[in-house]
N, C-alpha and C positions, 0 to 999 in steps of 0.2 A: 357139379363140374369140378375138375381138378385144376392145378396151377395154370396150365397153358390157356385153357378157355377163360378162366378168370382174368388173366392178364390181357388176352385178346379183347375181352369185353370192356376193358378199362379205357378204351379209345385213346391210347398212347399218352394219357395224362399222367405225369409222374406221381401226383398225389393220389389219384385213383388206383394206380398200380400198387403203390405202397399200402394204401388202405385195404385194397382187395387181398393183398398178401396177408395182412394182419388179421383178416377176417377169421382165419382158422385159429388164431392165438388170443384174441381179445373177446372176452365173454361178457354177456349181460350189458349193463350200462357203462362198462369201463371204456367204451369207445368215446365217451364224453371227455376223457382225459387227453384226447388228441386234438390237434388243430382241426378246425372245421373241414378243410378240404380232404384231410386224411380220414376223419370220421365219416365223411360222405362215402369214401371208398369202402370202409368197413360195412356200412349199411348197404352199399351196393352188393357186396359179397353175400350178405344175408338174403337180399332180394333175389339174387341169382340162384342161390341154393333153394329157396322156397319155391320159386317158379319151376326149377328143374324137377324137384321132388314130386310135383303134381302134374307134370306134362305127360300126356298119354303115350307118346313115343318112348320117352325115358322109362316110363312104367312098364311098357312092353319089354324093353331090354332087360330091365331089372327082374321082372317076373320070370323070365327065361332062366335066370341064374339063381333065383331063390332056392330051388331044390338042392343046389350044390354048395351055396355059400351063405345061406340063411340071411341074417341081418347085415352081413357084409356085402351082399349083392349090389347095393347101391354104390358102395365104394369102388367095387370092381368096374361097374358101368362108368363111373366118373373117369377112371383111367382109360377104359376103352374109348370113350368119347374124346379124350385128349389125343389118343393115338389117331383116331379118325380125323380129327381136326388137323393134326400135323400132316397126315397122309394127303389130305385134300386141301391143304393150306391155300394153294393158288386159286381155289374157287371162291375164297372169302376175302382175299387181300392181294395187293400187288407187291407188298413188302416181302422180301425173302425171310423164311423162318429163322435162318442163322442170324441175320442182322436184327430181327425182332428180339430174339433171345438175348443178344448182346446188349440191346437197348434196355431191356427189362432189368438185367443184372446191374447195369450202370445206375439206373434209377433207384433200385433197392439199396445199392451200396451207398449212394448219396444220402440216404436217410437211415443208415445203419444205427446211428445214435438213438433213434426212436424205437428200435426193435427190442422187444423183450429177448432175454437170453435164448430161449428155445427157438424163437423165430430167426435170430441171428445164426444159430447153429444150422437150421434148415437151409438158410440162404448160402452158408458156406459150402455145404455139400451140393446144393442145387447148382451153384455156379461152377464149382470145382469139377463136377462130373457132367455139366451141361445137360441137366435133365430135360430142359425144354426142347432142345434139338433131338435129344435121345428118344423122346416120345414118338418120333417118326418111325422108329424101328421097333420091331417086335421084341428085340433083345432089351431095349430100353424099358418097355412096358413090363417085361419079365422081371428085370432087376427091381423095378418099383414095387411090383406085386410081392416079390420075395422079401423085400425090406419091410413092407407093411405086414406081411404074414408073421415076420419075426417079432414085430412090436405089438401084435394083438394079444389081448389078455387070454383069449381062448383059442383053441385050434380053429383056424378059419379055412384052411385049404386054398387060400387065395393064390398060392404059388402055382397052382395047376390051371389057373384061369386063362392063360394065354392060348391053351389048346381050344378052349370054348370060343375064343375070338377067331382063331384060324378056321375052325369048323363051321362057324356061322357068320363069316365076315360080311357077306352080302346083306344078310338080314340086319345085322347091327349097323352097317353103313346106311341102309335105307332109312332106318329109324333115326339115325343121327342127322341125316339130311332133311328129315321132316322137322326134327327138334331145333336144329341150330338157327335157321332163319327166324324161327319164332322167338328164340331167346335174344337174338340181335335186336329184333323189333321191340321186344319188351324192355330191354335195357335202354334203348334209345328213348322210349317213352318215359321210363323212370327217371332218367337223367334230365330230361327236358322239364320235369316238374320239380326237380330238387332245388 
């Protein structure tokens, strides 16, 4: 999953939001350097990624893209699913996406001192360009894919993926709606045992 879904699955807990954000930047056992509530968010991030990578619906979406994007196909699906969550936001929560995005940025800013430099840089651009709200539009997904394509070590072709989403929108949507209720239940179970 990408940023929006990770934040959504943090159940509006400030420390889970921060930890979930840090999950992309804190590797190995380094999560132990953070206060327990934030470390829990980092571990939640890893649990979400592990569950996602093995879910049959996610794998169906990914396998459709492997011929075009190789090992970047999962990254593309992560972004597609953030778009689909944003488009179908009202099916999963009563809070408006814009107010949720503002809330997330506020929580992350409050913990800025704990963020490594690369995470702080991402937060700056994320909030400045309101990525979370932008994911609701294909143009926002296109910008994200272009940015990721520029940063990849090898030629990825990810900048062309928006066309695949448009051409297969219903299929990706169906797979997302199978997957997302499952990840919500899984995260709820995971957090209840934490």
